[in-house]
N, C-alpha and C positions, 0 to 999 in steps of 0.2 A: 750714670744715675743706677746701682744696683737694684737685683728684685730684691724684695721683703716678703713676699706672698707668692704660695701657688692656690690658684682660684677652682676646682673641677666641677663641672658638670659630673650627674653620676650614670646615670641611662645611656647608655650606647659609649660613656666616654670612659669613664672607669672600666665598665664590663660590658661586653655586648649581652644586654638583658631584655630585648625586645620581644625575641621568641619566647623567653617564660613570662614577661607582661602578656603577651600574645594566649601562652597558653589558658596563664591564670583569669581574665578577661573571659574567655569561652566556658570554662569551669564554673565559674559563677552565673553565666547568663542560665547554666544547666540547672545548679543550686536553686533559681528564684522561675524556673520552667519558663524561660525563654527561648526560643529557636534560634537563636543567632548562634553563628559560627563566623568567624572573621575569619577568611583567609591570608594568607603571608602578604596577598599582592591587596588586598582590600585595608589590613591593616598598616600598613605600607604607607597607603593614601590619609589615612586615618592620623599617622605621624605627622604630619602638617601644622595640625592643633595638637598645642602644649598642652598637659593634663589630662589624665585620664578621665575624669569628671566629664570633662567639657568635650573629650571625643564621646563618651557613651552620649553626650546632648545632639552631638554633629552628627552621629549615626542615626538616633531617633527623629530628628528634624529632617533625613534625608530617607522613612521609610512612608510607603504611600497606602497609610493606614488613615482612619477617622480621628480627625483634630480631637475629641474629648479621651481617643484612645493612644496620643502623643500624650496631652496632659497626664494621663496614669501615670505614663512610661517615666516621665518625668519627675515625677515625683517619688521614683523609685530609685534615680538614680545615684541619692549619694548611700543606700542599702544594697546596690548591687557594688559597688566603689567599695564599701567596707567589707563584700565579701570578697573580692576580688584581690583589696590589700592582704586579708589574712591569707587566702593561698598562695598567696606571690611569693611571703613569706613561709611559708611549708616547702615550695619550689627552690627556695633561695639557699636552706636550711640545706637540701640533701643534694647541695654543689652545681645549680643547673645553673650557675651564669659565672665562668672563671673572669677572672681580670683578664684585663686588655693586656697584648706585649707590653713591657715596659713599665706600667704602670708603679707596680711594686719597690723596682729599681729608683724611678727619677723620685717617688717618696721616700724614699729611704735616702736618696742622695739630699733631699731638702733636707731630712730632720736632720741630719749629720750635720747640713750647714749652718742650722738651725733660721732657717727659713719658718713661715709659719704658712701654715695650712687653712684651705676653708673652702665650701659645701655652695654651690650655686642651684640648683636642681629644683624645675618643676614636681618634680615628683615626693611625696610623703614624707616627714618624716622617719614614718615607722619603714617604708622601701628602704631609708640610707641606711637607715639604723641596721635590718637583718642582710642589708648588702656589706657592710663593713664592717658587723660581727663575724660574717661567717666566713667573711676572706682576709682580714686580720687580725680576729677575736676583740670580745667585748672591751679590752682597753684602747684599742685602736679610737672609740666613739671620742677619747681626749686629746688627739691628734690637731682635732679640727676646732680650731678659734671661735672660726664662723661657719653656724650652717642655716646659711639661709634656703628655707624649703618653698616649696610651689603654695605651701595651706593657710602660710603668712603675709603673701602682698596680692593688690590689687589685680595687679596686670601681669599676669606673666610672660614667657617669652614668645615672639621678642622682642618687647616692650623693656627697656633694660633695668626696670625694679629690682629684681632678684640680685642684678650684681653690685645695684648700688645699695640694698641693705648687707649683704656682705663684707662690703667694703667699708659702711658702716662700724659694722661689727666689730672690724678687726682694726679702725681709725687707721684706715689708710689712703693714701690720694691714688686713685687707677695707675697713673705710671709708675709705679712704686710695684705693680700686680702684675700675674702671669693670668688669664683664662685659660681652662680646657674646653675644648667642646668636639660635638660628631656632628651637628645636626645645622641648616643655612638658620632657624629660627636662634640656636644658642648662639651663634656667630653675631647675629644683628643684634642681640642681648648684650653683647658682653661689649664689640664695637661702641654700642650706642652711649655703654657706660664709660668709652676713654681708651678701654684696656688693651694691651696687646695680647693677643688672640691665636692659639695653637688650634687648630682643625683639624683632629682624626675621626675623617667618615665611614659607617659602617658601610654594607650590603643595602642595610635599610632605606638610605639617602641618597643613594646613588644617584647621579645628577642634575642634585642639588647645586648651585651657584656660590661654589666658596672663593669667590675671585677677592674678595674681600676680606680671607686672614690674611697675616704675615706671617706666617707658617703652615703651609698643608703638607700633611703627611699619611702617612696608609697608615701608621701607628708608631706609638714613642720609639720602637724598638727597642730589642735585645741582644745578650749574648746570642743565648740559639733561635733567636727571631731576627737575625739584623735588617735593617733597610734597606733595599736595593734600588741601583738605576737613577732614578729620579729625585727619590726619596733621598737617597746616600749624598746626593749633593748638596740638595737644601739643609741637610741634617748637619753637614759637615764630617758626616763619616758612620761608621754600620748602626748607630744609633741617638737617639738625642739626649745628650747630657747635660747636667746641670749647667755645668761651666760653659758647653757653648751656647745654649738658649741663656746665660745670660751677655754672652758675646753679642748674639743675635738680638738682645735687646734694648743691650745699650746703642748699636747701631741704630737702629731703628728709632729713636729715644734722641737722638743725634741731627736723623733727619727730618725730623718733624717741626 
């Protein structure tokens, strides 16, 4: 069975945006007079929770402060996150989050072959629009037929809701599509939806258990950033081509 659509997570998968998100969060805290400063290590832990508003809430719950102060801060979460989204967009527009190796190439191969494209991300549509526009141009928004964002589902990753929504928008069964992820929550979400899943972790999620991935690579690889060693053997070449992905997907489908 041939692949009919590729569905991408955004943060960490299309681009390594997490440092940009961290900077935007810290800038938003300053705007609202909060003496919070999330370090890289602290933010890596917070990434175990899907969704920006949810991360702020988890952080507030961890603070040793009076209950009434926690209640006051919880009421500010939406406002803080709104500021963070605006600041993130400004940073992305300045080119602060380049695409990961192979992403533009594989998307180009998919479009040339007539495959459909989708997004399944826990981030907001505003964040996705900022990144897609900055990296591919404003017209690229129309390349993605399914735009399933975290602010339109009840349960975020690792629940399968976001992928179920993307599949519904594409009107395709899970076995006709491939998911691209970078985190264990994303992997669990895609697999729970019944999808063949390619995982390309970043430094933010080192040590997570990706044993359930159908294909685990350092990145997708490119002519100027070839895969090496074990990655090359897994992908069957110096980078993951659409042709090789079709072969791997077909083999997995036959074995299922």
